[in-house]
N, C-alpha and C positions, 0 to 999 in steps of 0.2 A: 530743380526739376519739378514740374507740376505733378500733383498727386496721381492724376489719371495716367500720366506717362510712366510713373514709377510702378504702377500696378497693371499696366497693359502687358498683355502676353506677347512674347516674341515668337515668330514663326519662321520656318525655313523659307528663305526667299521672300519674306514679308507677304506670304500668301494667306493672309487672314481672311476667313470666311465668317463675317460677322453673324450671319444667321445661325451658323452652327454653334458659335459661342453663346448666342442667345438661347439656343435649345439646351445647351449645357446648363444655363441658368435655371431653366424650367426643371431639368433633371435633378440638379443638386437642391433646388428649392423643395421639391417633393420629398426627397430623401431627408432633408432637415426636419420637415414637418412630421414625417414618419417616425424618426427616432426621438424627436421631442415628445410626441404622443406616447411612444413606448416607455420613456422614463417618467413622464408625468403620471401615467396610469400606475406605474410601479410604486412611486413614492407616496402618492396620495391614496393608494388602495386601502391603507389602514384607517383612513379618516371617513370613508364613504361606504354606503351599502353596495352590494354586488351589482345592482341594477342602475347605478349612478351614471354609467356611460351608455347604457342601452338606448339605441335609437337616436343618440345625439348626432346631429348632422356633422359638426366639426370633427367629432371622434371618428365617424364613418369615413369621412374624406381623408383625414390624416392617416388613418391606418392603411390607406391605399397607396401611400407615398412610396412604397417600394418599387412602384412603376419606374421611378427615376433610374434605377439600376438597369432595367431593360432598355431604356432610352439611351443610356451611356453605351451599352453594347452596340446598338444600332448606329450610333454616332461613330464609334470606333470602326465599325464595318465600312461606313461611308468614307471616312478619312483615309484609312489604309488602302482602300480600293483605288483611290484616285491615281496615285503614281503608277500602279501596275496596269490600270485600265488605259491610261494615257499611252503607256509603252506599247501595249498590244493592239489598241484600236487606232492609234495614230503614228505608230512606228517611231516614237520618240526614243531618246537615249535610254537603254535598259537600266532598270533599277539595280544598283550594286547591292547584292544581298549582304555582303559583309558590312557595308556602311549602314544598311537598313537595320541590322541587328545591333550593331554598335550604337547606333543612334537611339534605339529603344533603351539600351543600357544607360547611356550617358544622360538621357533626358528624364527617365522615370525612376531609375534606381536610387540616386542620392536622396531625393526627398522621401522615398519610401523607407530606405534603410535608416536614415536619421530619425524618422518618426517612430520606427520600431524600437530603436535604442532608447529614445525618450520615454516611450510608453513602458518599456521593460523597467526603466528606472522608477516610473510611477508605481508599478506593481510591487517592486521590491522595497522601495524606500518609503512610499506613502501608504500603500495598502498592506505592507509588511508580509508579503507572500514569500515563500521559500524560493530562493534563486535556483537551486538545483532542481526543484520540481517543475518550474515553468521554463527553464532554459531550453529543454527539447521543443517546447511549443514555439519559442522564439526562433529557433533554427528552422523549424518546419515552415513558419511564416516567412522567414527570410528567403527560403528557396521555393516558395509558392507551392508547397505540398501539404499544408496543414489539413485541408479538407480531405484529401485523399488518405493521408497517414493516420489522422486522428478521427476522421469522420464526424467532425463537429466544427463550430465556428472557431476562429482563431482566439485563443485565450488572451493574446497580447492586444489584438485589435480585431474585434468581431467582423468588421466590414471588409477585412482583407480577403475574404473568400472571393469577392467579385474581381479583385485584382489577379487572383490565381486564374480565373476564367479568362480575363483579358490577356494574360501572358500566354495561355494555351492558344488563344486566337492569333496573337502576334507571330507565334511559331508557325501556325498553319496558313496564315494569310497569303504568303507567296504561292503556296500550292493551290489554294482555293482560287486565287486570281488567275490561274490558267484558264478559267472559264471565259475570260475576256479574249482568249484566242479564237473563240467561235466567232467568225466574221459576220454571219447573218444575224442581225439584231433580234429578229423575232424568235429564232431558235435559241439564241443565248439567253434571252429573257425567259423563255418558257422553261429552259433548264433550271435557271435560278428559282423560278416560282415552284417548280416541282421539288427542288431541293429544300426550299422553305417549308412546303407542306409535308414533305417526307421527314424532315427534322421534327416537326410537331408530332406527327404520327409516331415516330420512333420513341420519343420520350414519354408520350402518353401511354403507349402499349407495352413498353419495355422497362417501365420504371422499377419494377422489382429487381430486375437484373442490374440496372444502373445503381440502385441503392446498395445491393449486395456487394458491388465492386467499389463502394465508397466514392461514387462519381456523381452523387446527387447535386453537388455544387461544382459542376464542371461544364465544359463547352457542350457536352452531349445534351444538356438541358437548355442551352441558350443559342445554339448555332443558328437557328432560324432568325433570331434578332440581328445578329451580325450580317446575315445574308440579305435582310431587308435594306440595310445600309449599302450593301453591294448593288442591289437592284436600283436604288435611287441614284447611286453614283453613275450607273450606266446611262440613265436618262439625263442626268445632270451634265454629262460630258458630250452628249450627242444630240438627240432630238430636241431637247428642251433648252439648249444652250442660250439661245436668244429669247425664247419664249419666257424664261424665268425672269427676265428683266422687266416684263410688263406686269404691273400690279393691278388687282381687281378686288372689289368688295365681295365678289362672288366667292372668291377663295377664302375670305374671312368667314363667310357663311358655311363653308365646308370645314375650314381648319379649326374654328373654335369648338364646334361639337366634337370633332375628332380628338382634340386635346382632352376634352372632358371625358369622352368615352374610353380613353386610355386608362383613366382611373377606375372605370367601371368594369372593364373586361380584361383585367390583368390577373385573373384567376388561373393558376396552373391546373392541369389535368382536366380541363374542359375544352374539348377540341374546337367546338364552334366559337368559344371565347377566344381561343388562340387565333382563329381565322379573322374574327372581327378586329382583334387587337392589331394584327398584322396590317390590315387594310387601313385602320385609323393611324397607325404609325407612319405608313407610307404617305398618306394624305397630309399628315402633320408636317412631314419634311417638305412636301410640295407647297403647303400654305405658308411656310416660313419665308419662302421666296416670292410667292405670288399674291398673298393677301396684303392689302394696303395697311390695315390696322395691325395685323399680326407682325408684318415685316417692320413697321415703324416701332412697335414695342420691343421686339426682340433684337433690333439693331441699335437701340438706345445705348449711348456710350457706357453708362454705368451697368446696364444689364449685361452688355458684352464683357465688361471688365470683371464683374463678379462671376460670370460664366467661365471666363478664362482662368479664374483662380480655383475652379472646381476641384482640381486634384488635391491641392493643399487643404481645402475645406473638407474634402472627403476623408483624407487621411487623419484629420484631427477632430472632426466634429463629434464623433460618437463619445469619445472619452470626455470631452469638454461638457457635452450636454449631461452625461451621467454625473459628473462632478458638480456641476452648477445646480442641477435639479434637486440634489440632496440638500442644498443650502437655501434654495429659494422656496422650498415647500412650506416654510413657516409663513409665507404670505398667502397660503391657500385660504380662500373664503368660500365655504360650502354653499352659501346662499346665492352666489353668483352663477352657479351651475358650471358644467364642464367647459362650455364655450367661453365664458368670462374668465375662468382660471387659465384656460389654454392661452387666451389672448395676453394675459398678464405675463405668463411664463415666456411666451414668444417674445414680447417686448423686452424682457429682462435678459434672456439667455442668448437669443440669436445674434443681437449686435455684438456681444462679447465674442461669440464664436467667429463671426466674420472679421472682427478686428484682429484677433490673434492669428487667424488664418491668413489675413492680408500681410501681417508682419512675416509669417513663415514663408509665404509666397515670395515676398520681396527679397528676403535674405537667402532663402534656400532654393526654391523652385525656379524662380525667374532666371537666375544666373545659369542654371542648367539648360535653359532653352537655347542658349548660344551653343550651336553644335561644335564650336571650336574651343569650348571652355577647358577641356583637358590639356590641349596644347598651350593655351594661354596660361593655365595654372603652372605648367612646367617651366614657362619662361618668366614667371613672376620673380622679380629681383631677389627677394629674400629666400625663396625656395631654390632658385637657381644657384645661389651662393652656397646654400646648405648641401645641395646635391653634389656640387663640385668639390666641396670639402670632404664629403664621404667617399 
């Protein structure tokens, strides 16, 4: 089997939208830069003066990479909206909610649970942390309540907070999708826009209450991003269905600045930043399909493949970057400046992260993309024989 086939993502009904996996590449790429920057600044802080990073362009860009999480939320909104919107707008076969939730479990849980167990082992065996002390953190992460229960990042895997938000959205998505029952498109879209703006206003003006309830890392802070995905799904399935097939450099002129501005205006608690970010995120979605250059880049085979592996990369990258950065700091050369050292660390660390993540994807995540894997596992000859003996 060719390498790109081995690493290609499986989708239900082979409905792969290359542009969306390309956007996932952009999202995971910014997250990698963000956490690489986080760990580099930590490990070399002892070698450099406090102003070493100040006003450095690479540092300023990399520290904005958390925008990737917001993009992931919007992508989830778009993807999960599609089947419900088709059902309500075109009277297709209703989405079976039991199958919907089971599919979320069989697709996403095994890679997540296995990664948590592996990272728990790292904490206990390699970092020599007390098992009894961190096991409650493990359980809280396992059931997606760490942020709510402990009001802090997951001790086992700090990036798991965003998966907790995703799960909250998966539960609510069928209810939110009832918006597509509004038949008049202008009314439906206006309601969506009002909900997006209302969500922004809510978290901006009620943050003290949200924080007091340990919900600062919850869907209450990010609902507007998921709904931007809903709004684009509406246009994607209806008015722009044929229009999106026509590419134009004009949309590159719109899309490239929009992608850049996503890095600039991802400051929370600044309402007009939220508005600009929302517009740029929507235009970025549009330009993925309409821009000639943007579409060509984001539908490139390897860009799509890496984007399709983003879940595995996301689950593993933080721990790997932290581990590797401690060992590659010996190559730090102060005279190169932050940009030069960041480039060296990038070339050393990120290929290893991608390689290990690719192996994890091929062995663990990709098999779970087959919606029938639980049934196939039960009929596996060795397992079937064992079950019959029991």
